[in-house]
N, C-alpha and C positions, 0 to 999 in steps of 0.2 A: 309110725309115730307121725302125727300131723304137724304142719308148720304153724306157728303162732301167727295170728292176725296183726298187721302193722297199723295200729290205730294212731292217728296224728295226735300229738299233744294239744289239747284245747287251748293251753296257755300260749303255745306257739302260734296257733291260728289267730287268736286275738291280737298277739303281738304284730303279726304281719299286717293284719287289717288295720291296726292303729297306725302303723308306719305309713301304710298307703294313704290313709286319710290325711295324715300329717303332710305327706308329700303333696297330695292333691290341694290341700289348704295353702301350703307354702306357694305352690304354683299360682293357685288362684289369687292369693294376695299379692304375689309378685306381678302377675298379669294385670290384675285390676289396679295395682299401684302405678304400673307404667301408663296404663290407660288413664287413670286419674291425673297423673302427672302431665300427660300429653294434652288432656282436656284443660288442665290448669294453664299450660304453656300456651295453648291455642287461644283460649278464651280469656285468660287474665294476664299472664306475664307478656306474651308476645302478641297479644290481640291486635294492637295498633300496627305492629310490623306486618302481620299477615293481611290485615284489612287494607293497608297501604299497598302491598304487593297485589292484592286482588283488584283493587281500584285501578292500579297501574296497568294490569293486564287487560282490564275492561274499559280503559279510557284511552282516548288519543289526546295527548296533550301537545298543542302546536303553538310555537312562539309566533307572534304577529310583530314583525320588525316595524319600527317607526320609520317614517319617511324622512330622510336627511333633509335639513333646511337648504334653501337655495342661496346663492350669492349673487348680488346685484351691483351694477356700476352706480355711480352717483346720479346717472340719468335714468336708472331703472332698467338698464339692459341686463338680460339674464346671462350670467357668466359661468355659473355651475348650477347643475340641477340633478335630481335623482329621478330615475324611472323605475317603476314597478316591474319586476319580472318574477319568475318562479323557478324554484329549484325542484327537480324530480327526485323523489326519495324512494328507495326500495328496501323491503324487509325480507331478505333471503331466508331467514328462519321460518317465517310465516308461510313462505312458498313451499318449503319442505313439509311443514305440517299439513299444508293443503293438498299434498300428494303430487306436486309438480315433478315431472320427469326432466332428465337432461335435454331430451330432444324437444320438449315443449319450451323449456327456457331458452334454448338456442333459437327456436322460431321467434320467440318473443323478443330476443335480442336484436334479430334482424329486422323485425317490424319497427322497433323503437328507433333503431339507427336511421331507418328510412324516414321516419316521421320527424326526427330531429333535423336531418339534412343539413348538418353542420361539419361534416368530415369525420364525425365520431364513428368508429368501426363497431360492427356487431360483435367482434371478439372481445373488445374492451368492455361492452356493456355485459356480455355474458359473464365475464370474470367478476364484475361488480355483483351480478344477480346470484353468484355462487360463492362469494367471498367468505373466508373463514378466518378466525383469529389464530394466534399462535398455538392454541390447544386444539385446533381443528374444529372449533364450533362455529356455526354460521352466525353472521352478524344479524342484528335486528335493524340496523340503520346504516345505510350506505347511499351516498349521493350519486345518482346516475348522470345528472346534467345540471349545470348552474346557468342562471340568467336566461332562461327560456321565456320567450314571448307567450302571453296567455293563450292565443289560438292553438299553438303548438302543444303547450302544456295540457290544454283541455283534450286535444285529440289523443294524446298518449294515455291520459287517465281513462278516457272513454274506451280506448282499446283494452286496457288492463282490466276494466270492469266486465267487458263482454268476452274476454278470452278465459275460459273456465274448464275445469275438469268435467267428466261425466257426472251427472247428478247421482248421488248416493240413493239407495232404495228409499222410496217414500218421500224424496225431496224433489222440489221443482226445479232447482238449478245447482250446478256444481260449484266448487270453490274457485276462487281466482288463482290462476297459475302464477302469475307475477303480481305480487302485492306492491302496488305503487301508491304514493300520495304526493302532495305538492306542499311547499312551504313558501310563503311569500318573501321576496327578497327585493333588493334594489341595486341598480347599477348607477355609477356617477358618470355623468357626461358633461363636457365642456364644449359648447357650441362653436366656439371660435378657435378651437385647437390650441396652438402654441401661444396665442394672445394672452399676455399677462401671466404666463404659467409660472414664472419664478416667484410671483406673489400668491397666486391661487394655490399652488401645490397640487397634490393629488392624494387619492385614497388607496389604502392597501386592498388586497383581495378581500378581506373581511368587512370592508366598508368603513374602517376607521381612518382618520386622517394621518397621513404619512409625512407630508411637507407642507410648508406655506401656511396660509389661512386655514386649510383643512385641518392642519394639526393644531395650531394655536387656539383655534376656536372649536375644537372637536366636541367638547362637552355641550357647547351651545347648539351646534348643528346636528348632533346625533339623535337627541330625543330619548324617549323611553320606550322600550318594546312592550307589547301587550301579549295576552294568552288567549287561546281558544281550547276549551276542554270539552270533548264529546265522548259519549259512551259507544263501545264497540262490541261486536259479537265474537264468538269463538274463533272465527276465521279472520279477524282483524278488520272487519268492515264496520263503518259507522252505522249504527241502528237507524232504520228509516224514520222512525218516529221520535228519535231522540232530539232534544234540543241542546245545543252547545252552550256552555257558559263562556261568554266572551268578555274579555277585559281589554278594552280598545288601547292601542298604542297612543303615545303622546308624541306627535311629530316634533321634529327639531325646529328651532327658530332660524330666521333668515338674517343674513348680514347684508347691509347696505353700505357700500363702500364710499370713500372720498375720491376714489379713482374715477376720473372722467374718461370714458372710453375713447372719445374723440382725441383728447390730448394724449392719451396712451398710444393711440395709433400713430399719431404724428411723431412721437418720441421713438417708437420702435422703427418706424420707417427710416428716419434719419440716422438712427444708431446702427441699423443694419447697413445702410449705405456707407457709413464711415468704416464699419468693420471690413467691408469689401474694398473700399477705395484705398484705405491706408494699410491693408494687409495686417490686421490686428491679430497677433498670434495668441495673446491671452484672450481675455473676454472683455467686453465693453459693458458699462453700466450707466444708468441715467436716472436722475430724480428731478421731478417738478413738484415743488411744494409751496404752500401758502406760508410765507414767512411770519405771518402774524398769529396764525393758529396752530401751525404744525401739520395741518391736513396735507396728505400726500395726494396730488392730482395725477401723477404718473410715476411709475417705477419699473425699470426694465433692466434685465441682465441678459446679454446675448453672448453666446448662443443659448437659445432657451430649448424647450422640449415640448411635446405634445402630451399633456396630462391624460388624454384618452388612451395613450400607448406610451406610458412613461419609461418603459424599459428599452424602447427603441432609441438608438443613438441618433439624435436629430441633426448633428453637425456632419455634413458629408465628408469634410476633410478629416475628422477624427475617425469616421467609419472607414474611410479609404485607407487610412494608415493601419487600422486594426485588421483589415483584410490581408495585409501584407505578411509574408513570413520573414523577409529581410528588410532592415530599415537603412535608409541613407542619411546623410548628415541633416538635410532638411527635415525629414520626418522626425528625428531625434530632437531637433531644435523646436519643432512644434510641440512635441510631447512635454519637453522641459518647461516650455512657457505656459502651456495650458494646465498641465497637472502638477508641475513642481519638480525641481531637480532631484531632491532626495527621495521623493515618492517613486519615481520611475528608474532610479539609478540601477537597481538590481536587474530590472527587466531589459533595459537598453544596453547593459554591460557588453553583451556579445553581439549587439546589432541584429538580434533575431527575436521573433516572437514565438515561443515554443507553445505547441498545443498539447503537450504531454504533462500529465500530473506527475508529482514527485512525492518523495517521502522524507520527512525531517528526521533528526536524530532520535526522536522519541517513537518513531514508527507511524506518526500521523500523516495522513494523505494531505498533500499541499496542492491547491488548485494550479492549473496551468497558467503560464504567463498570460496567455490570451484571455483567460477568464478573469484574471486579476486586473488586467488593463481595461477590460470591458467594464468591469465594476467601477473602476476609478473614473472612466469616461461618464458613466451614467451619474455618478455621485456629483461630478463636476457640473454637469448640465442641470442638475436639480437645484444647486445652491443659488441663493439670492446674493450675488456678489456685493450688493450694497450693504449688507449687514453681517455676512458671514466671513469675508475675507479682508485681510489687511492690505493697505497700499501706502506708499510713501507720497504725501501730498505735494512735495516740492513747494514752489513759490506761492501757491494759494495760501500757505501757512503764514506768509508774511503779513497777511491781513490781521492775524492774531498778535504777531509781534508788534505791529504799528498800533493796534488798538490798545495793547498793554502799555506801550510807552506814553500814549496820550492820557489814558484813563487813570494811570498811577500818578500823573502829574510830574513825572521824571522828565519827560520830553514834551516838546510842543511840535506843531506841524511845521514850524520853521526850523527845526533842528537840522543842521547840516553835517555831513561827513564827506570825506574825500574819497574818491575811488580812482586809483591809478592803474587798475587792471589786475593787480595781484595783492595779496595781503598774507604775510607770513606770521604764524603764531607759534609760540613756544620754541623759539629759536634755540638750537643747541641741546634740546632735550629729545627723548624718545617720542614725544608728542608733536614734534615740529611738523607743521603742515602749512602748505601754501594754498590759498584759496584763489579762485578766479571767477569772474563773471563769465556769462555765456560768450563764446567766441572771443574770449580774452579781451572783451571790451573794457576801455577805460572811460568811465562816465564823467569824470571830474567832480565838481562840487555839486551836491544834490541835497534838496530838502526832502521831506518825507514823501510828498506827492510825486516828486521826480523819481525818488528811489522805487516807489510802487510801479510808476509808469515804465521805468527802465528795468524793473525787476532786478536791482542791484544786489547781489549777494554780499558784497563787501560793506555796503551801507548797513545792512541788517546785522551783520556780524558786529559792527561797532555799536549798533543800537542794543544788541544783547549785552555787550560789555558794559554799557551804561546802566541797563536795567538790573544786572546781576541775577544769579540763579534763583534766588528766593522769590523775588517779585515776579520774574518770568514764569516760574513754576506755579505760582498762585493763580495766574491767569490761565495757564494751561489746564489747571484743574477746574477753574471756574467756567471755562468754556466747554467742559464735559469730555475731555479727552482721556480721562482716567477712569471713566465708568461708561456703561452702556447708555444708549439713548432712550431706552424704555419703550421703543416702537412696539406695537402689538403684533409682532411676527415672531415665529420661533427661530431658535438657533442664532440669535444675535450673539456674536462672540463676546466674551468677557475679557479676552485677552488683547492688550495692546502693547506696543513697544514705545514707551515714552520715557525719556530720561527724567528722573526726579531732580529735585534741587541739589541733593547731596552728590548725585552722579555728575551733574553739571559743574559743581564747585570743584570736585576732584580732578576732572578732566575737561579742560577748556574747550577742546574740540567738540565734546558733547553739547556744550551751550552753543557754540557757534553754528554747528550744523543744524541744531534744533531751530535757531532763529530763522532759517530759510527753508525749513521743512524737509531736510535731508536726514536720512538714517532713523527717522521715526516712523512707525507704522500705526496706522489708524484705520477705521472703516470709512468708506465713502459717506455713510449716513452720519457718522459723527462730524465729518468735515462739513457737510451740507447743513447740518443743524447749527454748527458754530458760525457759519457764514449768515445764516438766517438771523442769528443774534446780532451780528454786526449790523445787519440791515434794518432790523425792526425796532430799533431804539435801545438795543442792548439786552433783550430778554431771551433767555434760553428756554425754549418751548419743547415739549415732548412731542415727536412725530407720531402720527397715527394713520391708519389706512381704513378702519372701520368707523363710519360715521354713527351708525345706530344698529341696534338689534331689533327685530320685529317678529311678532308671532304670525301664524297663518292668516289672522284676520286683519293684519296691518297695524296692530297695536304696538306702540314703541315700548319695548321691554327695557332697553338701555340706550342712553345717548351719550356720546362722547363729547366732553367739554374740553375747552383749551386748558392745558396744564402748564403754567408758567413756573419753571423749576427755580429760577432766580434771575435777578438783573445782573449781568456781567459787566457791562460798561454803561456809561451814561448816554442819554439821548443826544447830547452835544457832540460827544465822541463819535457816536454813530453817524451823525450828519457829516462831520468831517471826513470820516473814511469813505463815506458814499460819494462825496464830491470828488475825492482822489480816484475812486474807481471809475467814475463816469469820464474823467479826463482821459483815462487810458483807452476808452472805447469809442468815444464820440469824435469823429474827425473833424467836426465843426467846432469843438471847444478850444479854448486857448491853452497852448502848451508850447514850451520852448522848442524852437526848431519844427514846430508843428508835428511833433512826434506822438503818435498814439499806438502803443504796443499791441493793443487788443482790438483794433478797428475792425478786424475780421468778424467780430461778433456784433457789429453795428447794424441795425435795421432802421432805415429812415423813418422819422416820425416818432420814434420811441426813445425815451431817456433811460439808457441802459448803463449800468456799472458792472465791471467785471474784473477778474483776476485769473491769470493762467498759472499753471504749475507743471514743470517738467522735472522728474526725479530720476536720477540714475541709480539703478539697483546695485549699489556697491556691495550688498550682502550676497550677491550671486556671482557665479562664474560669468565670464564674458560670453556673449553669443558666439555661434560658430563663425560669424563673419567678422569677429574681433571687436565689436562695439559692445557697449553696455545694454542690458535690458533696460528699458525705459517705461515709466508709467506717467501718462500725461492726463491732466484734468483741467477743467475750466469751470468757474462758478460765475454766474451772472444774476443780477437782481434788477427788477424793474417795476414800476417807473421809479426813477431814483429819488424823486422829491417826496414820494410816499410809497415805499416798496410794498408790492403785493405778492409777487412770485419770485421764486428762485429756480433757475435752470442749472443743474449741476451734472456734468458728464465726465466720465473717466474711461480712457482707453488704455488697456494694459498691454504693453509691448507692441505699439504700432511700428511698421516698417515703412518709412517714408523719406524722401530726399531731404525735406525740411522738417527735422525731428524736434520741433518745439511745439508746445501746446497752443501757442498764439497762432501757429500756422495749421495745425492739425485739428485741434479740438475747438477752438473759438469758432471756426466756420460752422461746425456741427451745432453748437449752441445758438449761433445767429440764425441758422435755418430753422431750428425748432421755435425760436421766438417769432420769426416772420409768419408762422401760422398759428401758433398758440396765442399770441397776444391779441390779434384781431378776434379770434374766436372767443376768448375770455372777456372781450370788451375792455381791455386794458387802455386806459386813457393815454391818447397821444400828446405830445408836447404842444402847448397852446401856440407856440410860435411856428409850428410846422403847418405849412399850407400845401395840401396834397393836390390843389387844383392846377390847371394849366397842362403843359406838355413836358415830356422828358425825352431826351435824346437817349436812344438805346445804345448801350455800349456793346461792341462785339464780344461774344464769348466763344468764338472759334478756337479750337485746340485747348480750351480750358478743361480741367476736370469738372465733372458735374457739380462737385461741392464747391469749388472756387467760382464757378459760373454763378452759382446762387449768391455767394458772397457779394459779387459785383452788383447784381440786381437788387439785393437787399439794401445796399447802400444808396441806390438810386430810387428806392421806394417802389420798385416793380416786383410783381409776383412772378413765380416761375413754375414750370411743370415739365417733367422729363417725359420724353417720347422715346421708348426703347430701354435697353438695359443700362445699368450704371457704366459710365466710361467717359471717354473724351468727346466733347461736343464737336460734331461735324457740320451741323446746320442748325440755324435758329430762325424763328419767325415770330413776330416782326424782326427784321434783320438789323444788324449794326448800323447806325446812322439814322435809322428811322425815328420820327417824332411820334410819340404815342401819349395818350392821357395818363397822368400820374395814377398809379395803382393798376395799370394794365398787367396782363399776364404774358410773359414771353415763353414760348414753347421751344424747348431745347431737344435737339435730336442727337442721339449717339449711334444711329445706324444710317445706312445709306438711302433707304426708301424715306423720302421726305414728303412734306405736305399732307399730314393726316388731315382728312376731310371731314366735315360736318355739315349738317343741314340747318340752314337759318330758320328759326322758328317765326311765326307770325305774331308780332307784338303790338300791332296797331290797335289802339283803343285800350291798351293796358296802362296802368300807372307806371311812372318811371321806375320805382323800386321793384315791381313785379316784372317789368320788361328786363330790367337789368339781371334779375335772378335767372330769368329764362335764357337769356343770351350767354351769361357766364356758365350756366349749366351745360350749354351746347359748346363750350370752349371757345367763346368769342369775346372780344373786348367791346366796350361801349364808350361812346361820347355823345354829348347832347348839343342840340341847337335849340335855343329857347330855355324857358324856365323848367328845370328838371323836376319841379313839383307838380307839373300838369300831367296830362295824358299824351300818349304817342299818337301823333296824326299821320306820321310817315316814317319809313325806315329805309336807309341808304341802300341796302341789299334786299332784293325782293325775297319774300317768304318762300320756303321750300327749295331755295337755291343751294347748291353744294359749293362750299367754299372752304378755305384752308383754316385749320386751327389758328386762333389768334387774330383773324381778320377784325378790323375795327368797324362796328356797325354804328353809324351816326343816326341818332333818333331826333326827329323833329317833334318838338313839343307844342301843344295847342295854346298855352297860356302867356306866351311872351313873343314880342315883336323883335326882340334882340337876338342876335346870333353870335355864339362864341367864335372867336377868331382862331380856335384850335386848328391846326393844320392836320388833316386826316392822312392816315396811311393809305396808299393805294389799296383798293379793295382785293386785288389780286396780288399774290406774292410775286416777287421778282423771280426770274428764271434762276436756276441753280447756278449758272455761270455768273449772272449778275450779282446774286447775293453773295456768292463766294468771293467775287472780286471786291465787293464793298467791304465785306468782313475782313479780308486779308489786308486791305489798306489800313484798317484800324488796328489789326492784330499786332503791328509793329510797335504801337505804343502801349501795348498791354503790359500792366504792371505784374511782375512776378509775385505769386503769393508765397 
């Protein structure tokens, strides 16, 4: 029996075929659907995204930084400028794509380190060339070096262009092993280092302003960056024939200051001298301003810093303390005075400076005491003390009290009060307090001028009682002590500690202490601006340091105009107060008992008015020597008949035997005036006759500062030979007769008689001859009409002679000869001069 044949069911075969075709159709539909969707996504939905990515991958987009504007002094001296440099940029990802090996990158790192030659190690460069992110992916942008000069940058780029892989088959050259590019940048430099640094400030690492004018005018100085866009090939190289699209940067504008660099240099010199002479533990500050316009001619805060290296601690004393591990009482005293008691309290508690980090209660790492203290020292030296820190003005504030009394009409200049040496208020209450004048002096019956001259606290307490809180506070507000001055510098503190009318009414002692400037805290700039208002006819002006803003073509973009905020007192009251201020300074003016409390600020020939202030910091603990911390200040204006400038100086915590501002700060102000006034062409008193001869007073055993005071009052100039200290020799010597206006050379070291070579001035005009001789450190007198030409000189040209020697010039146009007695052309021997000076030193007045 045969087996039946198994014939497939035709319906089954058709069914299988149909299913297969359906599956294929579904697959094709699905496949083409995805394809169509992708095409849609690529060409329509995400077209712009992929176009942008493609362009990004094929384009090199480089920012072109704007050149930061420069800063110039009033005389056009360049104080801050930007220099174009280059940053070296690596693309580690592109190097990998180009097939660079580890060995090749190591070799490249060594060569780049050699070309940089700035201490950068090959290992650090290799780490940059192979840097990856947190996901292990190579970066496309890493900075290899910043601030590289162009020749070095060019050499590094040329090396990277020539160091390549072996050429692929059919190619002429290989790919770059290390893919480098440059981007233009700039560095900020300050040609004069620490000069004016508290005003100029400095820039951060990114080039933006961090402090001072650099910060307050950052938008003006910074400009607008540009861009350069160029096409690249697959290996990241700019195509040879491609043209870059360049959008130029707009450079920043320039600042032209009111600061006169010559006045600034004088102020910084004498302020630094005072800091050293009087062992100022805090900082010192000074302002020279035009009282009529508010323009600042000089502004200093010492110790300063070098803005070229702002993180370096400039004050050697502070750095020496920081380098210690254990602190003694004197170190702690310095830190408290310079940085503040509360600020350093935790650090100095155990008398040690720890270099170990700690952890707080929340587990956060706390910087070491060393790091904290270092930061505080840096911050302190960056601050402009004139506007950022408060101080107690002391008796300078009596000018405000006196002005309020006169302008309100409540008092007259003839108002008298009695001073018996002490004044007790609020007897039998918790507010009972007994006030005294300095040294417990009893001044007797005084009018307003006498009260200012003697700086009588008790007179001004009674004046405040007469004014009452409401009137007094109205003037405190009017003079600007409850608001900022508006100066165009950053970080002017908005916080002052001034009693308002209600506080003064509730507690009498608040009123009384405010009357003589005690227990109220303001900024030096506020006090200086208020004194300017007293001097200029009563107008409160806004101080400023930027005179104009100009573009790179010199076009004036903005000009600062004088801004009078309000009139505080009348011009008549201003004149009355000025007259009182002059009496306290000018030793030749009439005053009872010929007393002139501020005569140490006097400079012969100039009409100067001034007021001193010494404030005891009752808000602080006593110093380690048991005395109060003191802040001393002095304000002077001149010429008194039509004031032009104010010189204002503050010394925070000086340590000196005579700890009164009239003995410590007044001489500093006088010394500044002695050089600034002639330089600025300030008019001298019409009654002053600088001709004839002057007998030189001995300055042996004087401090440098007090020697200058003595010579200022005689109308003589002065110059220091050696470091700051006690005078051991002078030439011309004490007892000599010299022409008025001569320069006396003061020595603080044992080697004497600094020598100079006499120039040949025969045939020169008198003015030019005098300039030549004074430039050679020689003094001058004339025989004949000084308007003619020189026909002979008393010391032969090219002869070596001592500084200060008087050269007599014979002039051609006159037959008359001055009877001025010349000093011997050769200095006396050391023994003779010492003997002469010692004979006079017995009558030396103690400063």
